[in-house]
N, C-alpha and C positions, 0 to 999 in steps of 0.2 A: 675655699669650700666650693663644692659643686652644687648643682641644683637638685641632685638626687637625694631623696629622703629614704631612710631605712627605719624599719620598725624593729626594736630590740626589747629584751626583757631585762629589767634591772636585777642583778644578782642578789641585792639586799632585800628589796620589798617584793620582788617577783611580779611587778606591774609593768605593763608595756609603756614604752615611750617612743617618740618619733624624733629623729635627729638627722641633720644633714650629713651625708657621707663625705669624708675628706677626698680631695682630688688625688692625693698620693697614696701609696701603700702604707705609709706610717699612720698609726692610730692617733686619733685626737680624743680628748676627754670632754665629756658632756655631763652636766649635772642633772641628775634625775629630778624631775619636777615634783615627785611624790615624796621622796625621802632625802633629797639633796646628796645622795651617794654619787661620787664621781664614777662615770661609766665609760669604758673605752669604746670608741666607735671606729671601725675600719671600713674601707671601701668594699662593697660586695664584689666577689669574684665569680660567684655562681648564683643562680636563681634560688629562691627559697624552695625547700627547707635547708638546702646545703649551706647557704650562707649562715643560717642560724647555728648549724652545727660547728661551723668554723669559728664563730664569735664566742660561743659558750659551749665547748665540748663537754663540760661537766654537767650542764643542764640538758643538753641534747646529744646523748652519746650516738656515735655512728651505728648504722645497722650492721648486724653480724654478717660476714660474707657467707655465701652458700657453702654447706658442708660437702666436702668431696668424699665419695664412698671410700671406705678404708678396707683393710684386710678382711674384716668380718663379712662384708658383702661378697668379696671374692671367694671366701670359703663356702658361703651359702650357695653361690652360683655353681661352684664345683660340685657340691652335694646334689643340687637339683639336676645338673647335667648327668651325673653318674646314675642317679635314679632313673632318668629317662632312658639312658643307654641300656640299663639292665632290663627295664620293662620292654623296650623295643626288641632287644635280643631274645628275651623270653617268648614274646609273641611270635617272632620269626621262627624260632626253634619249635615251638608248639604246633604251629600251622604246618611246618614241614613234616613233623612227625605224624600229624593227623593225615596228611596226604599219603605218606608211606603206609600207614596202617589201613587205609581205605583200599589198598591193593590186595589185601589178604583175600584168598579165595573163600568162597562160601555161597550157599544159596539162601534165599529169603522166602518167607511165606507172605503172600498178599491176600488179605481177607477183608470182608466187609459185609454190610447189610444194605439192601436196596429197599427204599420205602416208597409208597405211593402217596402223593399229595391229595388229600380229600377236601381241601378248602377250609378256611377258618382256622388254619394252624394245625389241623388234625392230620394224621398220617397213619398208614398201616403197612405191614410188610407186603412186598410185591413179589409174587412167584412168577416163574417163567421168563425172567429177563435174561436175554443172551448177553453174556459178558465176554468180550474178546480182549485178550491180553497180548500186547506186543512190546518187545524190548529190543535191545541191541543185538541179541543173539538167540532169541526164542520167541515162540508164539503159541498161544493156547486159547481154548474156548471152553466155557462152562455155562451152566444155567442156574439161576437162583432157585433155592428150594422153597418149601412152603413158608418158612420163616424169613424169606428174603435174603438169606445168607449165601455167600459164595466164597471160594478159597482156591488159590493157586499155590503150589508148593515148588520148591527148588528154582525159584526165579533168580537169575544171575544179577550181579550188581550193575547199576547204571540207571538210565531213564526207563520208566515203565509207563505205558499208555493203556488205560482201560476204556473200552467202548461199550456203553450200555444201550441196548436196543430192545424194544418190545412194541408190537403193533398197537397203535392208538396212543402212543406216548412219544414225546419229543426226545430224541436221542441225547445222550450225555457222554462227553469225552473227558476223562479225568487223567491228568498227567502227574505221575509220582516220581520219586527217586529213591533208590536203594543203594546203600553202601555199608561197610562195617562200622563206620564212624558217624554217619548221618543218614537218616531215612525219614521220609515224610509219613503222614497218617496213612493207614492201610498196610503198612509194612511194619510188623511187630505189634501193631495195635489196629483193631478193626476201623475201617472207614465207613461212615454213614452217608449215603447219597439218596436224594429224593428225585423221583421222576414225576413229571406233570403231564397230564393229557395234552396232546398237541400234534402239530404237523410233523411228519418224519423229516422234513427239510429244515426244521427249526432246531439246529444242533447247538447245544450249549457246551462250551469248553471251559473247564476249571483247571487251573495250574496251581499245584501245591508246592512247587519247587522252582527256583530260578535256574536250576541246572537240568539241561535236557539230556545229558549223557555223562558217563563217568569221566571221559576225557575233559569235558568242560569243567566238571567239578575239580579235578586235579589241577587243571591249568589255573583256575582261580586261586586255589589254595597255595600253590607254589609261587605264583606271581606275587600274591600278597606277602608271602614269606620273604621273597627276594627284596621287595621294596622296603619291608620293615627292616631287613638286615642292612640295607644301604643306609637307612635312617639311623640305625644303631651305630654304624661305622662313623657317620658324620658326627653324631652326638658324642661318640667316644673321643674323636679328635678334638672336639670342642671342650670336653672334660679335661684333657691334658693341657690344652691352651689356657683354660681358666686356672688350673692347679699351678701352672708355672707363671701365671700372671703375665703371659706374653701372647701377642697376637690375639687380642680379645675379639677381633672380628671373627675368628674361627669359633670362639665360644658362642657368639651371636648366631652364626650359621648352624652350629649344633642345636641350639634352641629352636631355630626355625625348622630343622629336620624333625625334631621331636614333635612339633605341631603338625607338620605336613604328612609324615609317614603313616600315622594311624588312620588317615583318611582312606588308605588303600583297601583295607578289608571291607569298608562300607561300599566303596565303588564296585568291588568285585563280588558283592552279595554274600560275603562270608558271615556278616553279623547275624543274619537270619538263621544260618546253619549252626553257628556257635555263639549263642548270646553272651557267654562269659567274656568273649573278646571285647565286647562293648565296654565293660568296666575297665579293663586294662588300657584300652585305647583312650578312654576318657581321662584316666590317670596320667598317661603320657602327654596328652594335649594340655592338661592343666599344669603339670610340672614344667612343660616346655614353654608355656605362656609366661609363667612367673620368671623362668630363667631368661626369657627373651627381654622382659622388662628390666631385670637387673643387669643383664649384659649390655643393653643399650645405655643405661645410666653409667655403667662402668666405662663404656667406650667413650661416652661424652666427657668423662672426667680424666681421661688419659692425658698425660703431660702435665698434670697438676699434682703437687704433693698430697698424698692421702692423709686424712685425719686419723689420729689414733683412736681406736675404739676402747 
């Protein structure tokens, strides 16, 4: 006998007892002091609770091993990546089409009303305001009427700058944008501006569009379309990898592309021009995030036999 004491549970009365552990690997029998049931005692090979599981496996069953993702996870991963691929491809094609449609020829009407600030939140139409319009290929001047309204016709597509001046009032510069697919207030619908009495050198500048000209608008659209198309291509490769259950890192990369690619329209100011893109971008990011989690788990379980679902 060794000097090591072990605590075990009697299989008959289920009460604990302390017994000296044998020096060898062979079990020795010890009588339970509570019920006199002979209890086998073996030398501990592992610290508790593993030792208890070894002594009485029927009383202390071993913990179940972690479940390895099976074919069901792979099918779900494939479906998610396919969804992300289709959403990204649809966004890429839609933005490319919007850019091409914006090249259609045509003139625009720029109209609005100029108001005078009377203080206390009150205002009134302001007549006699000189409105200068300048765009990429034209320039024009008009004066507001008695109702404070003004209008320019046949304005070409692109950036439009309106300069409002009147003696005794602080000038105002308003930057607009016109195209067949996206235009700001004042183009297609009247714009309302308010002039306040002030120094002629105190110029206010209001920008209603992040696009200064048509080329910048088209560059943003087509750049976002190309980046989304690249994301769709990588997500598509990941879809094939997940479907064939091979090269799971490609599937993980595809999920990462589904998360990263929709950021491009936001960085290029496309979301403000086409708010619907926000919903599809959010869908692609959400689907990509779930796919990334599943792909990472599937990748961690490679090399182990999958469990049957």
